[in-house]
C-alpha positions in Angstrom: 91.6 36.4 -22.1 90.4 38.2 -24.6 86.9 38.2 -26.3 88.2 36.0 -29.2 89.6 33.5 -27.0 86.1 33.6 -25.2 84.6 32.9 -28.2 87.0 30.0 -29.6 86.6 28.3 -26.1 82.7 28.8 -25.9 82.5 27.2 -29.9 84.8 24.2 -29.2 82.9 23.5 -25.9 79.6 23.7 -28.0 80.9 21.3 -30.9 82.3 18.9 -28.2 78.9 18.5 -26.5 76.9 18.4 -30.1 79.5 15.7 -31.1 78.8 14.0 -27.7 75.0 13.8 -28.4 75.4 12.9 -31.9 77.4 10.1 -30.9 75.1 9.1 -28.0 72.0 9.1 -30.5 74.0 7.6 -33.2 75.1 4.4 -30.9 71.6 4.4 -29.5 70.2 3.1 -32.7 72.8 1.2 -34.0 75.3 -0.2 -31.3 74.6 -3.0 -29.1 72.4 -1.3 -26.6 69.6 -0.9 -29.4 66.8 -3.2 -29.9 66.9 -6.7 -28.4 66.4 -9.6 -30.6 63.1 -11.5 -30.2 63.3 -14.2 -27.4 66.5 -12.9 -26.5 66.0 -13.5 -22.8 64.9 -17.2 -23.8 68.6 -18.0 -24.2 69.8 -17.1 -20.8 69.8 -20.6 -19.5 72.1 -21.8 -22.8 76.2 -21.9 -22.6 77.7 -18.7 -23.3 78.8 -19.7 -26.7 75.2 -21.3 -27.7 73.9 -18.0 -26.8 76.1 -16.1 -29.1 75.2 -18.3 -31.8 71.4 -17.8 -31.2 71.5 -14.3 -30.4 73.2 -13.8 -33.7 70.4 -15.8 -35.4 67.9 -13.9 -33.7 69.7 -10.5 -34.7 69.2 -11.6 -38.1 65.6 -12.1 -37.9 65.0 -8.4 -36.3 64.1 -6.6 -40.0 61.1 -9.5 -40.1 60.1 -8.6 -36.1 60.5 -5.0 -36.5 57.2 -4.2 -38.7 55.1 -6.6 -36.5 56.6 -4.9 -32.7 55.6 -1.3 -34.7 52.4 -3.0 -35.8 51.5 -4.1 -31.9 52.5 -0.9 -30.6 49.9 1.1 -33.0 47.3 -1.5 -32.0 48.0 -1.1 -28.4 47.7 2.6 -28.8 44.7 2.5 -30.3 42.9 0.3 -27.9 44.1 2.7 -25.0 42.8 5.8 -27.2 39.4 4.0 -27.8 39.3 3.0 -23.9 39.9 6.5 -22.5 37.9 8.4 -25.4 35.6 11.2 -24.0 32.9 9.5 -26.9 33.4 6.1 -26.0 32.1 4.2 -28.6 32.1 0.0 -27.6 32.2 -0.5 -31.6 35.5 1.4 -32.1 37.0 -0.3 -29.0 35.7 -4.0 -30.1 37.9 -3.1 -33.7 40.8 -2.0 -31.9 40.7 -4.8 -29.5 40.2 -7.1 -33.1 43.1 -5.5 -34.7 45.5 -6.1 -31.4 44.4 -9.9 -31.3 45.4 -10.3 -35.3 48.7 -8.5 -34.7 49.4 -10.7 -31.7 48.6 -13.6 -33.6 51.0 -12.7 -36.7 53.9 -11.7 -34.3 53.3 -15.1 -32.1 53.7 -17.2 -35.3 56.6 -15.3 -36.5 58.5 -15.6 -33.1 57.3 -19.4 -33.3 58.5 -19.7 -36.3 61.7 -18.4 -35.4 62.0 -20.6 -32.4 62.0 -23.6 -34.5 64.8 -22.1 -36.6 67.1 -21.3 -33.8 66.5 -24.6 -32.2 67.1 -26.9 -35.0 71.2 -27.4 -34.3 70.5 -27.6 -30.5 71.0 -31.0 -28.6 67.9 -32.2 -27.1 68.6 -30.7 -23.7 69.3 -27.1 -24.9 66.3 -27.6 -27.4 64.0 -28.4 -24.0 65.6 -25.3 -21.8 65.1 -22.9 -24.6 61.4 -24.1 -25.1 60.5 -24.4 -21.5 61.7 -20.8 -21.3 59.7 -19.5 -24.2 56.9 -21.4 -22.9 57.0 -20.0 -19.2 57.4 -16.3 -20.2 53.7 -15.2 -20.4 52.8 -17.2 -17.2 52.2 -15.6 -14.5 53.4 -18.3 -12.2 56.4 -20.4 -13.3 56.3 -24.2 -13.2 58.9 -26.1 -11.5 61.2 -27.4 -13.8 60.9 -31.1 -15.0 63.9 -33.3 -15.9 64.7 -34.2 -19.6 63.3 -37.7 -18.6 59.8 -36.6 -17.8 59.4 -34.5 -20.9 56.9 -35.4 -23.2 
């Protein structure tokens, strides 16, 4: 092989790798492997067709959820920074924790609003399953399932 052929092969390999990397990055940010809708985990007990419909509704809500998720990340980072600071100041930590609570409350209110919206058209049994999953998510121990006639 002459030198021009080697350079051409090297350029083609480089181009192919760059396209592969660019495709991976674009796919990660725009494809199905990207950000999960809020509470997507809560619909796992529902029928596949109901899961698809509700996940679609939840994806539509991402534009509202994203800014709050980012605010939560920033608030949590501020708490970690305040705790780990060489010049520890309890006031700074208290303010960071207060901000974290405030953002968490806003996020929870939005998620609850979204839960009401996505459960509006569900039959009673599926509403119960969705609510049970949503309520148990934050608990360290799972409560045993109750039959629908025992729900209040």
